[in-house]
C-alpha positions in Angstrom: -36.2 95.5 26.8 -37.6 93.5 23.5 -34.2 94.2 21.7 -32.2 93.5 24.9 -34.2 90.0 25.2 -34.0 89.0 21.4 -29.5 89.8 22.2 -29.5 87.6 25.2 -31.2 84.8 23.2 -29.0 85.0 20.6 -25.7 84.8 23.0 -27.3 81.7 24.8 -28.2 80.0 21.7 -24.8 80.3 20.2 -22.7 79.2 23.6 -25.4 76.2 23.2 -24.6 75.3 19.8 -20.7 75.7 20.3 -21.0 72.9 23.0 -23.1 70.8 21.2 -20.6 70.7 18.4 -17.7 69.9 20.5 -19.6 67.0 22.3 -20.6 65.9 18.6 -16.6 66.2 17.4 -15.4 64.2 20.7 -18.1 61.2 20.0 -16.5 61.0 16.2 -13.3 61.0 17.6 -14.3 58.2 20.0 -15.7 56.2 17.0 -12.7 57.0 14.8 -10.4 56.2 17.5 -12.5 52.5 17.9 -12.3 52.1 13.9 -8.9 52.6 14.4 -8.4 49.7 17.1 -10.0 47.2 15.2 -8.1 48.2 11.5 -5.0 47.8 13.5 -5.5 44.2 14.6 -6.6 43.5 11.3 -3.1 44.9 10.0 -0.9 42.0 11.5 -0.2 39.5 8.9 3.6 40.2 8.4 4.9 38.5 11.4 4.4 34.7 10.0 6.9 32.4 10.9 5.6 28.7 9.9 4.1 27.1 13.3 5.0 30.4 15.0 4.2 33.9 14.5 5.4 36.8 16.3 5.4 40.4 16.5 7.3 43.1 18.5 5.1 45.8 19.9 4.8 47.5 23.2 5.6 45.3 25.9 8.4 43.1 24.6 8.7 39.8 22.9 4.8 37.9 21.9 4.2 34.5 20.1 1.1 32.6 19.3 1.0 28.9 19.0 -1.6 27.4 17.6 -3.7 24.0 16.3 -6.9 23.6 14.4 -8.8 23.8 18.0 -7.0 26.2 20.0 -4.1 28.7 20.3 -2.0 29.8 23.0 -1.2 33.9 23.3 2.6 34.5 25.1 3.7 37.5 26.1 6.5 39.1 28.4 4.4 40.4 30.9 4.9 42.7 34.1 4.3 40.7 37.8 1.5 40.8 39.3 -0.5 42.7 36.6 -4.1 42.4 35.2 -4.0 42.2 31.6 -6.8 42.2 28.7 -7.5 39.0 26.3 -9.1 39.7 23.4 -9.9 38.2 20.0 -11.9 37.7 17.3 -12.2 36.3 13.9 -10.7 38.5 11.0 -13.8 38.6 8.7 -15.6 40.1 12.1 -14.3 43.6 10.7 -16.8 45.5 11.7 -15.5 46.2 15.6 -12.5 45.9 17.7 -11.3 42.4 19.2 -12.7 43.4 22.6 -16.2 43.5 21.2 -16.4 40.0 20.3 -14.6 37.9 23.2 -12.9 39.7 26.1 -11.1 37.8 29.3 -9.2 38.7 32.1 -5.6 37.2 32.9 -3.6 38.2 36.1 0.2 37.3 36.0 1.8 36.1 39.2 4.3 37.8 41.1 7.1 36.8 39.1 6.1 37.9 35.8 8.6 37.6 33.1 6.1 35.0 31.0 2.3 35.1 30.7 0.1 32.6 28.1 -3.5 32.2 27.4 -5.1 29.7 25.9 -8.3 30.6 23.3 -10.8 28.2 21.7 -10.9 28.7 17.9 -12.3 26.9 15.1 -10.0 25.3 12.0 -8.7 26.9 9.1 -10.1 30.3 10.5 -8.0 33.5 10.4 -7.8 35.2 14.1 -6.5 38.1 15.4 -6.1 39.3 19.4 -4.5 41.1 21.6 -3.1 41.1 25.0 -3.7 44.5 26.8 -2.1 46.1 29.9 -3.8 49.8 29.0 -5.0 51.3 25.9 -1.5 51.8 24.7 0.5 49.3 26.4 -0.7 46.0 24.2 0.6 43.1 22.2 -1.0 42.2 18.9 -1.4 39.1 17.1 -2.5 37.2 13.9 -2.6 34.1 12.8 -5.0 31.6 10.5 -5.8 28.0 12.4 -4.7 25.1 11.3 -6.8 23.0 8.5 -9.5 20.6 10.8 -8.2 17.2 11.9 -10.6 14.0 10.3 -10.3 10.5 10.7 -11.2 8.1 8.0 -13.7 5.5 7.7 -10.8 2.7 6.8 -8.3 3.7 9.3 -5.8 0.4 8.4 -6.4 -0.2 4.7 -3.2 -2.2 4.7 -4.0 -4.4 7.1 -3.6 -4.5 10.6 -5.0 -3.4 14.0 -5.9 0.2 14.8 -3.9 1.5 18.0 -5.6 4.7 19.5 -8.1 6.8 16.7 -8.1 7.2 13.4 -6.5 10.9 13.9 -3.3 10.4 16.2 -3.2 6.7 16.1 -1.4 4.0 14.3 -2.0 0.6 12.7 0.2 -2.3 14.2 0.8 -4.5 10.8 3.2 -7.0 11.4 5.5 -8.8 13.4 8.9 -10.7 12.5 9.1 -14.4 13.6 10.6 -15.2 17.0 14.0 -14.2 17.2 14.2 -12.0 14.5 14.5 -8.2 14.7 12.0 -5.8 12.7 13.6 -2.7 10.7 12.9 -0.5 8.0 15.5 0.9 5.4 15.0 2.9 2.2 11.3 2.6 2.8 11.3 -1.3 2.6 10.1 -3.6 5.5 13.0 -6.3 6.8 13.8 -8.4 9.5 17.4 -10.0 10.7 18.0 -13.3 9.2 19.7 -14.6 12.4 16.7 -16.7 13.6 16.3 -18.8 16.5 18.0 -22.0 16.4 14.6 -23.7 15.2 14.9 -22.1 11.9 18.9 -21.1 11.4 20.8 -23.9 13.0 19.0 -27.0 11.4 20.0 -28.2 7.6 16.5 -28.4 6.2 16.5 -28.2 2.7 13.6 -27.4 0.7 11.0 -29.8 -1.1 10.0 -28.6 -4.2 6.9 -30.2 -6.4 7.3 -33.2 -3.9 10.7 -34.0 -5.0 13.1 -33.4 -1.3 16.4 -32.0 -2.3 19.7 -32.4 -0.1 22.7 -30.9 0.9 25.9 -32.1 -0.9 29.8 -31.6 0.4 29.6 -27.9 -0.1 26.8 -27.6 3.0 24.4 -26.2 0.7 21.1 -27.8 -0.6 21.5 -28.9 -4.5 18.6 -28.4 -6.4 20.1 -29.4 -9.5 22.7 -29.5 -12.6 22.2 -27.7 -15.9 23.3 -29.5 -19.1 27.2 -29.1 -19.5 26.4 -27.2 -22.8 23.7 -25.0 -21.6 24.8 -21.9 -19.3 22.9 -22.3 -15.8 21.4 -18.7 -14.5 18.7 -16.9 -12.5 16.0 -14.6 -12.9 13.1 -13.2 -10.7 14.0 -16.0 -8.0 13.9 -18.5 -11.0 16.6 -20.9 -11.9 17.0 -21.3 -15.8 19.4 -22.8 -18.6 19.8 -21.3 -22.1 16.8 -21.8 -24.2 16.8 -24.5 -26.5 15.5 -23.3 -30.3 12.8 -26.0 -30.8 11.6 -25.3 -27.1 12.8 -28.9 -25.9 14.5 -28.7 -22.6 16.2 -31.8 -22.1 16.7 -31.3 -18.3 13.1 -31.3 -16.2 13.6 -32.2 -12.7 10.6 -31.2 -11.2 6.9 -31.3 -12.4 6.7 -27.6 -13.2 10.3 -27.9 -15.4 10.2 -27.3 -18.7 9.8 -24.6 -21.9 8.0 -21.1 -20.6 7.7 -20.1 -24.3 11.2 -18.0 -24.0 13.4 -20.3 -22.0 13.9 -23.9 -20.1 12.4 -23.4 -16.8 14.0 -25.5 -13.9 12.2 -24.1 -10.7 10.8 -21.2 -8.4 13.2 -20.8 -5.6 11.2 -21.8 -2.7 9.8 -18.7 -0.1 12.2 -18.0 2.5 15.0 -19.5 0.5 18.3 -18.0 -0.7 18.7 -19.3 -3.9 22.2 -19.3 -6.4 24.0 -20.7 -9.0 27.5 -22.2 -8.7 29.6 -24.4 -11.4 26.6 -24.7 -13.1 24.2 -26.3 -10.4 21.3 -24.5 -8.6 22.0 -24.5 -4.7 19.8 -22.9 -2.1 21.2 -22.2 1.2 20.7 -24.9 3.7 17.9 -23.8 5.7 14.7 -21.8 5.7 16.1 -18.3 7.2 13.4 -16.4 6.2 10.4 -18.2 7.1 7.8 -15.5 7.3 5.7 -16.0 4.5 6.4 -14.1 1.0 9.7 -13.1 2.8 12.7 -13.6 0.9 16.8 -13.4 1.7 18.7 -10.7 0.1 22.2 -11.8 1.1 22.0 -10.1 4.2 18.8 -9.7 5.7 15.2 -11.0 4.9 13.0 -8.7 3.0 9.1 -8.5 3.4 7.9 -5.9 1.1 8.5 -2.1 0.1 6.0 0.6 1.8 3.7 2.5 -0.7 3.8 5.7 -1.4 1.8 7.9 1.4 2.2 5.6 4.0 4.2 6.5 7.0 5.6 3.2 8.3 7.9 2.7 11.5 8.6 -0.1 14.0 6.9 -0.2 17.6 7.9 -2.7 19.9 9.8 -4.6 17.4 6.4 -4.9 15.2 6.1 -2.8 11.8 3.4 -0.1 11.9 2.1 2.7 10.0 0.0 5.7 10.7 -3.7 5.4 10.7 -5.4 6.6 7.4 -2.6 6.7 5.0 -3.3 8.9 1.6 -3.1 5.9 -1.2 
C-alpha cells in the first residue's frame, strides 16, 4: 500500500508541474507580446515628410499633422466602428502607448476618414496608434515642433504691436495721403503720384534760407557751375570739379565750399529729385516725396531698406513686419 501511495503522489506532482510550466510559458509569451508591441511603436521613424508623416499599415492610409502643442491623427476608418487611440512619449520605453494614454473614438455612419487630436509638449518625440483590434491598427511617430515663444521687445524697429508677440505684427509706417505703399526687392517704397496738394503745385525748395525758382524748363534751378568746372552729383549732393588749392569760386549757399576733396554746392533737399543738366543743378518742381527721409528714385519714392531678419509686408496700405524679428 505504501508503494502504491508513493507512486500516486509522484504522478500528481508531475501533472501539477506540467500545468505550472504551461502557465508560466503563457505568461512569458504575454509579456513578450506586450514588449514587442511597445517596440513596434518605437520603430516608426522611417516615415518623415516635412510637416506630414505618413505610414501605410493594416487599415489604409494615415497621417499626423502636428504643431508644438497638439497633433491630429488621421486614418482611413470603417463606419460606426470604435477605435482605441493610444499615445506616449518615445522616452517612455518601458511600456506600450496604451499604458500611458488611451482614449476611445467611434467613427460616424459614413466612416472613410477619422481624426483625433491629442495634446503634446513642444520639441518632444511621440509614438501613437489607432487600433480597431490587436491586429488591425495604424502606427504614428513624430517630433513636435519647437516651442513658440514671444519676446520682450516685439517691435524693435518701432511701430505698434497688433495681436500678440507670437503671431502678431508691428504696424510700422504709413505713406502720405494719396500714395500707395509697396515693397520691392526688400525695400520700402510709395508711389510718387501724390494728391494735388503735393504733385500739382509748383513748389521749389529753399536751401540754407535761399528760395529757388523754376526756369523755363519747368524745373527748379538751383544754380550753375563755372563753365570750366564740370558739374556732377554724388550721394544726393551737387558738386563741381575740385580746385587744386581748395579755392571754390562758386558758393551760392551757406554750406557751399571746399569739403577737403571737391567743391560742394548743396545737398538735395529731402523729398526732391535732383539732377544735373548742361552744367546746371536742378530739382523737379515739387516735393514729390513728402514723407520725411524719403527720396525720389526717378519713378517712386524710396523710404528705406528692410533689415535682414525682418519679414516686411503691406497691410491696409501700411508697412508692417512680423513681431519679434531676429536682428
